[in-house]
N, C-alpha and C positions, 0 to 999 in steps of 0.2 A: 646179812648185816653183822659186822663184828661187834662184840660186846664192849661197852664203854669201860675204860680202865679207871675212871675217876667218878666221883659223885658230887652233886651240888653241895652236900653237907661238908665235904672235904674242902671245897673252894671257899665256902663261907667261913670255915675255921681259919684257913690261911689268911683271909681278909681281916678277920678279927684280931689275929696275932699281930699283923702289921699295923692295923689302925689303933690298937691299944698299946702298942710298944713292947709286946712280949707275951710269953705263955702265961705268966702269973696274972698279969693285968687282964688278958683276954679271958682267962678262966673265971675271974670274978664277974666279968660282964656277961658271960654265957652261963654262969652257975655250973661250971664243970671243973674238974681237976686239971691243973696244968699238965700232968702226965698224960691224961687222955687226949689232950689237944696235941701234945708233942707226938704221941703215937700216930694220930690221924695224919699230921703233916708228913711225918717220916714215911708212912705207908703211901701217901700220895706221891712223894718223890720217888719211892721205889717202883710204884706202878708205872709212872711216866718215864722213869729212867733219866730224869733231869733234876739237877740240884737247884732248888728254889730258894732255900734259906741257908744262911751261915750264921752261927751264933758267936757273938763277941761279948764276953762277959755275961751280963744278964739280958742283953739285947739280941733280938733276932733280926737280921738284916737281909734284905733281898739281894740275890745275885742278879746279874744282867738278864739272864733267862727268866728269873723269877719276876722281875719288873714287867717284862713283856706278858708273861702268863697271867700275872695279877690283873693287868689292865683288861685283858680279854675276858678273864673270869668275872669281873665286875659287870660287864655287859651281859654275860651269860646268866648270872644270878638275878640281875634286874629283869631280864626277859622272862625268866621263870616266875619271878614274883608277879609280874604283870599278867602272865598267863593264868596263874592261880587266882589272882584277884578278879580277872575277867570271868573265870569259871564260877566264882562265888556270886558275882553280880548277875550272871545268867540264871543261876538258881533262884535268885531273889526277883527275877523278872526284869532286870535292867538290860535294855536292848543293846546288842553289839554295834548296831548301825542306826544313826539318827539322820533323817533326810530333811534338809531345809531348802526351800525354794523362795526366792525373793525377786520382786520386780525391780528392774534396773533403776527406776526413779527413787528407790528407797535410799536414804543416806547411808553410805558405806561406813562412816565413822560410828554410827549407832550400831551397825551390825558387828563391827570390830570390837566395840566395847562389850557387846553381849557375849561374843565368843571368848574374849579374854577373861571375863568374869566366870564363865561356865567351865573353862578348861580345868581348874583345880578340882572340880567335883565330877568330871566327866567319866571317871572310873574306867578309862581305857576304851570307851566307845569311840568308834570312828564316826566322823561327821561328813556327810556328802552335801555340798552346797552348790546350788544351781541358780545362776542368774538368768532371768527370763524377761520377756518384753510383751506387754499387752495381752493378747489372747493366749500366748504361751504360758503366762502365769495362771490363767483360768484353767488351762489344760491340766496343770499340775494338781489343781483342786478336783476337777471332775474325774480325772483318771487316777486319783490318789497316788500320784508319783512321789509325794513328799508327806512327811508327818506334820510339818508346819509350813504354811504358805503365806508369804507377805505379798498382798496384791492390791492394785489400785482400783479394781472393780470386782466386787464379790459376785461370783456366778449365782444365777437364780437357783433357789432351793438350798442355799448354804447360809450359815450365819458367820459374821465376821466381827471381831473385836477391834474397835477403833484404836489406831496407834498414833497417827500424826497426819499432818497435811503437808503436801509438797507443792510448792509454787513453781509453775512452769513459765519461763520467760523467753521471748524471741531475742536472739543474740546474733551479732555479726562482728566482723573486724571494723575498727574505726575508719579505715579507708574504703570500706565497701560502699558502692553507689547508694544503697539504701540509707546509709548514714549521712549522705551528702545533701539530702533534700532539706529544705527549710520548713517544710510543713509536716504535720503528723501523718503518718502513713495509714493507708486504708488496707483492708484485707485483700482487695483486688490487686494492689501493688505488690503485696507479698506473694500472691499466687503466680505472679509473672516473673518472679526471681527464683534462682536455683535454691532449693531447700535441701538441707542435709537431714535425713531422717534415720531413725534406728529401726532395724528390721524387726517386724513382728515375728516372734519365735514360735507362734502357734502353728498347729498343723493346717488349720484353715484360717489364715490371717484375714483380718477385716481392716483394710487400710483406709478407713473413712473417719478415723478419730480426728478430733479438732486440730491436732498438731501434725496431721499427715495429709493435708489437702492439696498441696502444690503439685502441679503437673510436671514441672521441671524438678526432678527429684533424683538425688543420689542416696543410695541406701547403704548403711554400714551396720556392723554388728554390735558396736558398743559406743557409749557416749564419749569415751576417751578418744576414739578415732574421729568422731564428729567435732570435738573441740579442737583437735589438731588441724582439721580442714578449715575450721573457722579462723584459726590463727594464721593460716596461709592466705587468707583473704577470699576464700571460696564460699559463696552462699551464705545463708543464715540458717539457724536451727532453733527449735523450741527445746530448751534444756532445763533440767531442775536448777533452780536458783542456787541451791547449796553446792552444786558442782562447779559453778563459775563465779561464785561470790568474790573470790580472791582476784580473779582476772578483771572483773568489773571494777573493783576498787582500785586496781593498779592501772586501769585504762587500756589494757591490752585487748579487751573486748568491750563492746558497748551493748546496752539493752535498747532495742528499738521501741519507739513510742507509737502506739496505734490509736486510731480513732475509736476503736472498740475491741474488746477481747484482751486487753492488757492483763487482766487479772484472771489467770487460769489456775485454780487450786484443785488438787486431786487428793481426796481423803484416802489414806492407806489403812488397810485392815489386816489383821492376822486371822487366817482361816485354818481350821483343823478339819481336813477332809473326812477323817474317821475318828471322831472323839472317843468312841468306845474301845478303840485299839491303841490309844495313845499311851506309850510306856512311861515309866518314871523318869527316864533320862530326858525324853522329849518334853515332859511336863516341867522338869527343872529348867531346861533351856527356854521354854515359854515364859517362865517367871522372870528369868534374867532379861529377856527381851522386853517384857512389859516394864521392868524397872529401868532399863536403859533409855526407853523413850520418854520417861518422866524427867 
């Protein structure tokens, strides 16, 4: 591998000269003599064999090549800064990767608010986010596949911190036959109609939950696909109210009225599979999540 002809310090000096409008001003900002900065930039140009600056009066102006090199150098020095920051964080125990799993019924807006608030203090940590369904969420807990798990049912032997409650409602298109009846629907009538269900993402799925009982069943991977099928007039589905609240208000979808079981509320909890191994980054993300649900 050939030896690099320039250093990060030289590029930082060049950036300072341009940002502060000259060697004299940059020298004050960096607490160095203007002559030492001039020497560093001259040596950089000599090493590269490219003219980066031309001096007009007391101002140092970029050449066309200098503008291009300066843009690339800013990314270079920023990457180096982030690398150094990450190294410091690792020395302090701040984890480089934080894993978050959440059940698909959890309100996505709450999750987005959490991540947006966390980002400024994330210290360069990567975040891996996994959307799961039913027993797939429990697998994330029992197999410790995530540092933080948002689940609708806490597996046996684990503790969960209550976050919020999700209301599940039966929904279909206004023109669907189920919405054309003049009486309140029974559970039996629902089981005789096509139901759109979300695939249980667990390794050993248990498709006996309250909103997965219909024999006529089409299975999809995400609620978004289910809602699209509903809009096309196909079947009905149990979906979180927060996902279809706008469509219900606009009348593009309707909520079915049942003789029993209209009110299905699922408490959602935050579970930490390995509390003794939870790093400071995950702890900070946890606090932002708890704040967001309030």
